Each structure stands twice: as structure tokens, then as C-alpha cells.
GUKEMI-571413 format. One record per residue (C-alpha): residue number from 1; x, y, z. Coordinates in pm, whole numbers, always signed. Example, Ala and Ser with C-alpha at 12.3 -4.5 7.8 and 13.67 -1.06 7.14 Angstrom:
// residues 2
 kolmi      X      Y      Z
     1  +1230   -450   +780
     2  +1367   -106   +714
END
This chain:
// residues 79
 kolmi      X      Y      Z
     1  +3705  +7821 +14038
     2  +3921  +7954 +13815
     3  +3958  +8331 +13724
     4  +3791  +8258 +13389
     5  +3548  +8020 +13554
     6  +3443  +8326 +13798
     7  +3443  +8571 +13508
     8  +3198  +8333 +13312
     9  +2975  +8280 +13623
    10  +2967  +8676 +13668
    11  +2835  +8698 +13290
    12  +2576  +8429 +13354
    13  +2442  +8580 +13668
    14  +2070  +8707 +13648
    15  +2110  +9078 +13749
    16  +1728  +9160 +13718
    17  +1699  +9276 +14066
    18  +2070  +9401 +14092
    19  +2113  +9748 +14293
    20  +2340  +9926 +14041
    21  +2543 +10228 +14197
    22  +2684 +10522 +13968
    23  +2913 +10795 +14083
    24  +2746 +11123 +14211
    25  +3001 +11312 +13995
    26  +2816 +11132 +13661
    27  +2555 +11404 +13612
    28  +2205 +11432 +13681
    29  +2087 +11280 +13310
    30  +2178 +10914 +13378
    31  +2305 +10940 +13018
    32  +2685 +10949 +13125
    33  +2729 +10677 +13385
    34  +2940 +10404 +13431
    35  +2739 +10183 +13689
    36  +2853  +9903 +13912
    37  +2720  +9623 +14131
    38  +2838  +9364 +14355
    39  +2783  +9000 +14294
    40  +2816  +8835 +14624
    41  +3079  +8576 +14617
    42  +3188  +8631 +14259
    43  +3290  +9001 +14181
    44  +3170  +9297 +14032
    45  +2972  +9372 +13703
    46  +3035  +9727 +13539
    47  +2793  +9860 +13257
    48  +2720 +10179 +13076
    49  +2380 +10358 +13173
    50  +2291 +10354 +12818
    51  +2436 +10036 +12693
    52  +2300  +9844 +12962
    53  +2335  +9478 +12778
    54  +2723  +9513 +12759
    55  +2851  +9442 +13065
    56  +3206  +9395 +13208
    57  +3278  +9116 +13483
    58  +3572  +9189 +13729
    59  +3680  +8963 +14014
    60  +3714  +9128 +14343
    61  +4084  +9162 +14310
    62  +4061  +9311 +13963
    63  +3776  +9571 +14081
    64  +3997  +9677 +14356
    65  +4295  +9724 +14171
    66  +4103  +9942 +13920
    67  +3963 +10151 +14177
    68  +4274 +10179 +14369
    69  +4431 +10307 +14050
    70  +4173 +10586 +14010
    71  +4219 +10689 +14346
    72  +4570 +10732 +14269
    73  +4530 +10954 +13981
    74  +4722 +10689 +13743
    75  +4747 +10817 +13383
    76  +4517 +10646 +13155
    77  +4252 +10585 +13426
    78  +4167 +10942 +13491
    79  +4171 +11258 +13272
END
């Protein structure tokens, strides 16, 4: 499967029963959260806790690279 096909498959996935995870640093209101869920065999989906219909699909390698950049404190990824 090409990367484009993988991303389209992620967007087409039924996420009704998905287990979304947010950072414990997001605060207690649930209004300022980036949420993530793993789609087995395809990658990850990201969404905002308010605009839940607007999702960003990421392959495993893209998500891992993003997380590594945040952990490393790369400019533009962290305040």
C-alpha cells in the first residue's frame, strides 16, 4: 500500500469505538486537548477535543518522527 493509500484508508476507518488518548498536561476541561488513537495496521489519527470531525491521519513513521521531535524540544513543535 502506498503512503497516500494508507492515509486515505486511515481517513475512511470507522472510529466510532476508538479509544482516544490525550496528554495529562492538557488540563481538566477537555477543551484544549490534542487526542490520538492508534489504528492497527495503518497508523495514527489525531484530532482536537472540540473539532472532533477534523482529523489528521499519520503513518506510524510520521507519528514516531513527530513525537521524537516534540521530545527533543525541536523549535516549532514546542512553545
